[in-house]
N, C-alpha and C positions, 0 to 999 in steps of 0.2 A: 586635662585632656577635653577637646571641644566634643560637641554632641555628634558630629559626623563620625569623629574618631571612635567614639564610644558605641555609636549604631553598629559601625562595621565589626568592631570586636565582638559584639553580641552576636551578629549574625553569623561570624566564624565559629564562635562557640556552639551556636545552634546547630550549625552543619556538622561540626565534629561529633556532637552528642547523637545527631540522626544517623550518622555513619555508624557510630558505635553500636546503637541498638539495631539497626539493620544487619551489621556483621554478626551480632549475637544471636538474632534471630535465625540467620542462615546457618550458622554453626549448629544452633539447635535442631533446626529441620534436618541437617545433615546427619547429626549423631542419631537422631529418631529414626531416619530412614536406614542408618547402618545396622539397626538391631533386628534380626530376623524373627519372624514368625514361626511358631512350631511347625507349621506346614513347610517352610522355607528349609528351616534347619533339617527336618526329615528328608527333604529331597537333596540337600547337600551331602547328608550322611549316606543316604543310598548311592548316590552317585560315586563318592569315594570308596565306600565299601564295595561296590560292585566293580568299580575299576581296579581295586586291589585284589579281590577274591575270585573275580569272574564267575559267580555263582550261577547255578541254574535258575534259582529264585531266591529273592531276598525281600523281607519286609522290615522297614524301620518305622518306629513309633516314637514321638517325641512329645513330652508334656513339661513345659517350663524347662528345669535343668536336669530332666530324667529323660533317659532314652532307652530304647530296647529294640534289638534286631534279632532275627533269626532267618537262617539261609540253609538252603539245601544244595547239595552238589558243589562243594568247596573243597579245593586242594590244599592241603598243608604238606610240605616236605616232599612233595609229588605224590602222596597218597591222598586218594579221594576219601573224605570224611562224610558221613551220612547227613549230618546235621551240625549246624554252628549257631549257638545262642549267645546273646552278650547283653548284659544290663549295665548301663553305664550312666555315670554323672558327667554332665557337661560343665566346664568351666569358661565357656565363652558364649554369648548369644549374637555374635556378629560373624560375619562372613570371613573365613581365613583369607589371608592376603596371598598365600600361595595356592597353586591349582595342584601342586603334587600330593599324594596320598598322605605324605608325612604330616600334611597339615591336620590330618586327622588327630595327632598328638597335641595341637593347639586347641582342640575341641573337647578331647575326652580326656578327663583328668584322672579316672579311676573307673574300673569295669570289673564285672564278674563273668566267667565264661562257662559254657559247655560244649564239649565236643564228643559226638557218638561216632565211634569208628568201628566198622563191621568187618568181621574176618574175611567176608566175601570180597570188600574192597582191597584188603590187604593181599588176599592172593591173586587178584586181577593185576595189581601192581607188580607182584613177584612174577607172575607168569610173562610179563611183558619186558621188565628189566632184570638183569643180573646185577646186583647191586653188593657193593663192598666185599666182594669175595663170594658171596652167596649166590647159589642158583637153584632152580627146581624146587624152591620153596613152598611148602604148604602149611598153614597154620590152623589150628582149630581152638576155639575158646570154650571155657566152662567156667562157671563160677568160682572155681577154686584156682584157676590161672588158665595157662595156654600150653599148648603142646605144637612144636614146629619140627618138620622133617625137611630134609634137603641136601644139597652138596655144599661143602665149605672148601676152598682153595686158599692156602697160605704157604708163604715162603719163609723157611728158617734157614736151615744150611742146604736145603732143597726144597722143590716144590712139592707140598702136600695137598692132595685131594682126595676128600673122604666124604663118605655119605655118613650123616650124623643126624641125631635127633636131639631136642631138648626141651625142658619143661621149665617154667617160671611163672613169674607175675610181673606187672607192670607197675611202675613206681612214678610218682610226680616228682619233679625237681623245678627250681625257678626257671630253668632255661627250657623245659620240655618234658617228654614221656620217654622213659628209659625201661630197659629188661632189667629186672632186679630177681634176686634169689634164684638164680639159673642152676640147673643141672644139665650136663652135656653128656651123651652117649653116643659110641660108635659100636655098631654091632651089638648093641645092649649092654656094653661095658661102659661104666662111668668112667669119664675122662679127668686127667689131671687138671689142676688149677691153671698151669700156663696154656693149655689149649683153650679153656674156658675163657681165661683172660684176653687171648689172642681174638677169639670170636665176638666176645662182648665190645673190646675195643672198636671193632668195626661196625658193629650193629648199632651201638648206642650214639647220640640218642634216635629213637625210633621217629619221633616228631619233634620239632622245635617250635617255640613260640617266636623265635626272631623274626618271622614273616608279618607278625602283628604288629603295627607301627604304634601301638599305644599300650599302656600298663595294663594287663589282664591277669586276672587271679583264678586259679583252679585250686580247689581245697582236697577233694576226694577223687578217689578212682574206683570203680566197681566192673564187674564183669557179668554177662549172662553167656547163654550158650552160643549166641549170636554176634555179641557187640562188646566193646569195651566204652566206658564212659567216664570222661574226665569232667568233673564238675565244680563250679564254685556258685552253684545254685542260683543263677540268675531267675529273676522272676519278671514275668509280663504285668502290665498294669491297666487299668480302666481309663478311658478318655484319651486325650491327646490327638495328634494329627499323624497320619500315616502316608508313607511313600512306598511304592512297589518297584524293584528292579527285576526285570524280567526280559529275556531275548536280547540280552547285551545293552540295555538302555532301562532309564527310568519310565514307567508307564505314565502316560498324561491322562 
């Protein structure tokens, strides 16, 4: 090989090497830019949670792979809940490819939730809607359970419309909150199992978790004179960056 050919070959090699390193640098720069800061991640979570649940107020905090959110004025299964709290483990620090709220599942790997449901809000819902054959329902809470009174309409061989009352408790199941351990009365007479089964079949589940587009865990349920609290014991934490959703958008 003459010196000219060798020189040309060497120059081609150097160009290829230069292109390789430039491409490597651009790829690294792109990868670095795709990683979200805690503040950016908090804003994305606030936007997507806000779009999904349309809360009156939502605060989201992010620190590394740890997130915490609390919201007021959220509707689940058509019932307004007083508050919703979520502690979550994030499995990605990059912006999701999809704009849909289902992209939350690509960000949140595991979460613990808490829902506070007030008797007042359930009664507002009952006053507005006749649901699943029940009407004129009024519910009262106590630490030992609930009592509800109203009209139940069902069709067996004929249409049956009766004023009933019921007592019972709430139970947590993987897909939502159910009425459990119920006793049903008409004119203070306890009703047979087939009447209770018909009513519970229509009433359950009271609230479902299917509207929450990521895995969420609730472990315990408790009641006071005014509220039912379903909780997986989510906890807030110190530090991190915060984003707030209010008035239908993320506050700037």
